[in-house]
MARLOMAR-913210 format. One record per residue: residue in three letters; x, y, z of N, C-alpha, C in turn. Coordinates in steps of 0.05 Angstrom, whole numbers, plus 5000, padded with zeros to 4 digits. Layout:
MARLOMAR-913210
  aa n.c1 n.c2 n.c3 ca.c1 ca.c2 ca.c3 c.c1 c.c2 c.c3
 Ala    X    Y    Z     X     Y     Z    X    Y    Z
...
END
This chain:
MARLOMAR-913210
  aa n.c1 n.c2 n.c3 ca.c1 ca.c2 ca.c3 c.c1 c.c2 c.c3
 Met 9688 8773 2954  9692  8779  2982 9720 8770 2990
 Lys 9736 8788 3003  9763  8780  3012 9761 8765 3039
 Leu 9780 8748 3043  9781  8732  3068 9792 8749 3090
 Asp 9779 8748 3113  9786  8763  3136 9797 8744 3157
 Leu 9821 8749 3167  9834  8731  3186 9817 8727 3211
 Arg 9804 8748 3221  9788  8744  3245 9764 8726 3240
 Met 9752 8729 3216  9730  8711  3209 9739 8683 3204
 Met 9763 8680 3193  9774  8653  3189 9778 8639 3216
 Ile 9787 8654 3236  9791  8642  3263 9764 8634 3274
 Leu 9744 8650 3271  9717  8643  3281 9706 8619 3265
 Thr 9712 8618 3239  9704  8595  3223 9717 8569 3234
 Ala 9742 8570 3240  9756  8547  3251 9744 8539 3278
 Leu 9737 8560 3294  9724  8554  3320 9698 8539 3316
 Phe 9682 8547 3297  9656  8533  3293 9660 8506 3280
 Thr 9681 8502 3265  9688  8476  3255 9693 8458 3279
 Ala 9709 8467 3298  9716  8452  3322 9692 8447 3339
 Leu 9675 8468 3342  9651  8464  3359 9632 8444 3347
 Thr 9630 8443 3320  9613  8422  3308 9624 8395 3314
 Ala 9651 8392 3312  9663  8366  3319 9658 8359 3348
 Ile 9661 8378 3366  9655  8373  3394 9626 8366 3398
 Gly 9609 8380 3384  9580  8376  3386 9571 8348 3378
 Ala 9588 8335 3361  9581  8307  3353 9584 8288 3377
 Phe 9599 8296 3397  9604  8278  3419 9590 8287 3445
 Ile 9576 8309 3444  9559  8317  3466 9531 8306 3461
 Lys 9525 8285 3476  9499  8272  3471 9481 8276 3495
 Ile 9457 8286 3489  9436  8289  3509 9421 8262 3510
 Pro 9421 8250 3534  9410  8223  3536 9379 8222 3535
 Thr 9369 8227 3512  9340  8224  3507 9336 8199 3490
 Ser 9312 8194 3483  9307  8172  3465 9293 8183 3439
 Pro 9308 8184 3417  9335  8177  3412 9354 8199 3423
 Pro 9380 8192 3427  9399  8212  3437 9403 8234 3417
 Ile 9407 8258 3427  9409  8282  3411 9438 8293 3414
 Thr 9451 8299 3391  9477  8312  3393 9473 8342 3389
 Leu 9495 8357 3394  9494  8386  3391 9506 8396 3365
 Gln 9511 8378 3346  9522  8387  3321 9506 8409 3308
 Phe 9480 8404 3304  9464  8424  3290 9462 8450 3305
 Phe 9462 8449 3331  9462  8474  3347 9485 8491 3339
 Phe 9510 8480 3338  9533  8496  3331 9533 8504 3302
 Ile 9522 8488 3285  9520  8495  3256 9502 8520 3253
 Ala 9479 8519 3266  9460  8541  3264 9471 8566 3277
 Leu 9482 8564 3301  9493  8587  3314 9516 8599 3298
 Gly 9533 8582 3288  9556  8591  3272 9547 8605 3247
 Ala 9527 8594 3233  9517  8606  3209 9505 8633 3214
 Met 9490 8636 3236  9478  8662  3242 9500 8683 3250
 Leu 9521 8674 3263  9542  8692  3271 9561 8698 3249
 Leu 9567 8679 3233  9588  8682  3212 9577 8690 3185
 Gly 9552 8685 3180  9541  8691  3154 9543 8666 3136
 Ser 9533 8669 3111  9531  8646  3093 9558 8636 3085
 Leu 9577 8653 3077  9603  8644  3067 9618 8629 3088
 Tyr 9624 8642 3110  9640  8630  3131 9625 8608 3146
 Gly 9599 8611 3149  9584  8590  3162 9585 8564 3147
 Ser 9581 8565 3120  9582  8541  3104 9611 8531 3101
 Leu 9630 8549 3101  9658  8541  3099 9666 8525 3124
 Ser 9656 8533 3147  9662  8517  3172 9652 8489 3169
 Gln 9630 8484 3156  9619  8457  3153 9633 8442 3130
 Ile 9642 8455 3110  9657  8442  3089 9684 8432 3100
 Val 9697 8449 3116  9722  8441  3129 9717 8417 3148
 Tyr 9695 8418 3163  9688  8396  3181 9685 8370 3165
 Leu 9671 8371 3143  9667  8347  3127 9693 8337 3115
 Ile 9710 8355 3105  9736  8346  3094 9754 8334 3115
 Ile 9755 8346 3138  9772  8335  3160 9762 8307 3167
 Gly 9736 8304 3170  9725  8278  3178 9730 8257 3156
 Leu 9727 8264 3131  9731  8245  3109 9761 8238 3106
 Cys 9778 8256 3115  9807  8250  3114 9815 8230 3135
 Gly 9797 8223 3153  9802  8202  3172 9803 8211 3201
 Val 9802 8236 3206  9801  8246  3234 9774 8238 3246
 Pro 9773 8224 3268  9747  8214  3279 9730 8236 3292
 Ile 9720 8254 3276  9704  8276  3287 9674 8274 3282
 Phe 9666 8253 3267  9638  8247  3263 9628 8231 3287
 Thr 9603 8228 3291  9592  8214  3315 9602 8185 3317
 Gln 9609 8173 3295  9618  8145  3295 9645 8142 3282
 Gly 9662 8163 3283  9689  8161  3272 9694 8180 3249
 Gly 9708 8170 3229  9714  8186  3206 9726 8169 3184
 Gly 9734 8181 3162  9746  8166  3140 9727 8165 3116
 Leu 9738 8158 3093  9722  8156  3069 9700 8135 3071
 Gln 9704 8114 3087  9683  8094  3090 9658 8105 3102
 Tyr 9660 8128 3114  9636  8141  3126 9615 8147 3106
 Ile 9623 8150 3081  9604  8155  3059 9582 8133 3058
 Ser 9590 8109 3066  9571  8087  3064 9552 8086 3089
 Tyr 9557 8102 3109  9540  8102  3133 9513 8114 3126
 Pro 9491 8103 3136  9465  8114  3129 9461 8143 3138
 Thr 9475 8152 3158  9472  8180  3167 9490 8200 3153
 Phe 9505 8191 3134  9524  8210  3120 9509 8232 3106
 Gly 9485 8227 3097  9469  8247  3082 9464 8272 3099
 Tyr 9461 8268 3126  9457  8291  3143 9483 8308 3144
 Leu 9506 8295 3144  9531  8310  3143 9533 8326 3117
 Leu 9525 8314 3095  9525  8328  3069 9506 8352 3070
 Gly 9486 8351 3086  9467  8373  3088 9477 8396 3106
 Phe 9498 8392 3121  9507  8413  3140 9515 8439 3125
 Ala 9532 8437 3104  9541  8461  3091 9519 8476 3077
 Pro 9502 8463 3061  9479  8478  3050 9461 8490 3071
 Ala 9456 8475 3093  9439  8486  3114 9452 8511 3126
 Ala 9478 8510 3131  9492  8533  3143 9491 8557 3123
 Phe 9495 8551 3097  9494  8573  3078 9467 8587 3078
 Val 9445 8571 3078  9418  8582  3077 9412 8597 3104
 Ile 9420 8586 3126  9415  8599  3152 9430 8626 3152
 Gly 9455 8625 3144  9471  8650  3144 9460 8670 3124
 Tyr 9452 8661 3101  9442  8679  3080 9416 8693 3090
 Ile 9398 8678 3100  9372  8689  3109 9376 8706 3134
 Ser 9392 8697 3153  9396  8712  3178 9409 8739 3173
 Asp 9425 8741 3152  9437  8767  3145 9416 8787 3135
 Arg 9394 8777 3127  9373  8794  3115 9349 8799 3132
 Val 9348 8787 3155  9326  8792  3174 9336 8811 3196
 Lys 9318 8820 3212  9324  8841  3231 9338 8831 3256
 Gly 9345 8806 3258  9360  8796  3281 9342 8791 3306
 Lys 9316 8790 3301  9298  8784  3323 9295 8754 3326
 Val 9290 8745 3350  9289  8716  3355 9270 8701 3337
 Pro 9245 8710 3332  9228  8694  3315 9239 8690 3287
 Tyr 9251 8711 3276  9263  8709  3249 9287 8691 3249
 Leu 9304 8693 3269  9328  8676  3271 9320 8647 3275
 Phe 9299 8643 3291  9288  8615  3295 9279 8604 3268
 Leu 9264 8620 3253  9255  8610  3227 9278 8604 3208
 Cys 9299 8620 3209  9323  8614  3193 9334 8587 3200
 Cys 9336 8582 3226  9347  8556  3236 9329 8533 3226
 Met 9303 8537 3229  9285  8515  3221 9286 8509 3191
 Ile 9289 8530 3175  9293  8526  3146 9318 8509 3142
 Gly 9339 8515 3156  9364  8500  3154 9360 8471 3163
 Val 9345 8467 3185  9339  8439  3194 9324 8424 3171
 Leu 9304 8437 3160  9289  8423  3139 9306 8417 3114
 Leu 9324 8435 3108  9343  8430  3085 9361 8406 3092
 Asp 9371 8405 3116  9389  8383  3124 9374 8357 3122
 Tyr 9349 8356 3132  9333  8332  3130 9325 8325 3102
 Ala 9321 8345 3085  9315  8340  3057 9337 8325 3042
 Ile 9361 8329 3052  9384  8314  3041 9389 8288 3056
 Gly 9387 8289 3083  9393  8266  3099 9373 8243 3098
 Val 9347 8250 3097  9327  8228  3098 9328 8211 3073
 Pro 9329 8222 3049  9330  8205  3025 9356 8188 3025
 Tyr 9378 8200 3035  9404  8185  3036 9401 8162 3056
 Leu 9388 8167 3078  9383  8146  3098 9365 8124 3086
 Ser 9344 8132 3072  9326  8113  3060 9341 8095 3040
 Tyr 9357 8107 3023  9371  8092  3002 9393 8074 3015
 Ser 9410 8085 3032  9432  8070  3042 9425 8049 3063
 Ala 9403 8053 3077  9394  8034  3097 9372 8015 3087
 His 9365 8019 3061  9344  8003  3048 9318 8004 3063
 Leu 9311 8029 3070  9285  8034  3084 9266 8047 3065
 Ser 9241 8045 3070  9221  8060  3054 9225 8090 3062
 Leu 9218 8107 3044  9220  8135  3049 9204 8143 3074
 Arg 9181 8130 3077  9164  8135  3100 9178 8127 3126
 Ala 9191 8104 3127  9205  8094  3151 9229 8113 3156
 Ala 9243 8121 3136  9266  8139  3140 9256 8166 3150
 Phe 9233 8176 3140  9222  8201  3149 9214 8200 3178
 Val 9202 8179 3187  9193  8176  3215 9218 8172 3233
 Gly 9235 8153 3225  9258  8147  3242 9282 8166 3240
 Gly 9283 8180 3218  9306  8198  3214 9299 8228 3214
 Phe 9273 8234 3219  9265  8262  3220 9246 8268 3243
 Leu 9223 8255 3242  9202  8262  3262 9212 8258 3291
 Val 9227 8237 3296  9235  8232  3324 9256 8252 3333
 Tyr 9270 8264 3315  9291  8284  3322 9281 8313 3322
 Leu 9258 8317 3310  9247  8344  3306 9244 8360 3332
 Pro 9233 8348 3353  9230  8364  3378 9257 8374 3389
 Gly 9277 8357 3388  9304  8366  3397 9315 8388 3379
 Asp 9310 8385 3353  9320  8406  3335 9306 8433 3339
 Ile 9281 8432 3345  9266  8456  3351 9278 8470 3375
 Leu 9283 8455 3396  9295  8466  3420 9323 8477 3414
 Lys 9339 8463 3399  9365  8474  3392 9363 8500 3376
 Cys 9344 8501 3358  9340  8526  3342 9331 8549 3360
 Ile 9314 8544 3379  9305  8565  3397 9329 8576 3413
 Ile 9345 8558 3424  9368  8567  3440 9389 8581 3422
 Ala 9394 8571 3398  9413  8584  3380 9403 8612 3372
 Ala 9377 8615 3367  9366  8641  3360 9368 8661 3383
 Leu 9363 8651 3407  9365  8669  3431 9394 8678 3434
 Leu 9413 8660 3432  9441  8667  3434 9450 8686 3412
 Ala 9443 8679 3387  9451  8696  3364 9441 8724 3367
 Gln 9416 8728 3376  9405  8755  3379 9423 8771 3398
 Lys 9434 8759 3418  9452  8773  3437 9480 8777 3426
 Ile 9490 8758 3411  9518  8758  3403 9523 8775 3377
 Ile 9504 8774 3358  9508  8787  3333 9514 8817 3337
 Pro 9499 8832 3353  9505  8860  3357 9534 8865 3368
 Gln 9542 8847 3385  9569  8849  3397 9591 8845 3376
 Leu 9586 8825 3358  9605  8820  3337 9607 8844 3318
 Lys 9584 8856 3312  9583  8879  3295 9598 8903 3307
 Lys 9595 8907 3333  9609  8928  3347 9640 8924 3346
 Leu 9648 8899 3346  9677  8892  3345 9687 8892 3316
 Gly 9669 8896 3297  9678  8898  3269 9681 8871 3255
 Tyr 9668 8850 3266  9670  8824  3254 9651 8820 3230
 Arg 9630 8835 3229  9611  8831  3208 9603 8857 3195
END
């Protein structure tokens, strides 16, 4: 697949939106960020290649020291217990983009794509949390997955609703 300048610009936009989403915190208990919302929306709009590329770029920029993760940036972030979730962003975006390209663009299907991505991100993040924070897998599952699941479901619903409206417009403009 050849690189398309318009898609690269949208990829950069979703890299930036993911970074911004790290700092938009909804004051719930626990607080919810909008990172995954932008990851899911970007993956559905950009597809698997560009959606995952936006997250790879996000990860590289943060590891280079730009403070775009929720608690800063730099190589030391690898030792943070939540780094596993960041590692899950690119595979989650790839899977969401891959599946959403193959479904009919209806909200229930797009929602399921997002939820599969959420589960993939947690499948990487929870064991990383367990290992790095010296928690039992059960404690990491409860504290690093179950408490965040309601917020992620809501983010996936909103992302699916938006994607259903935006995807046809992007196709009309020749972006996909």
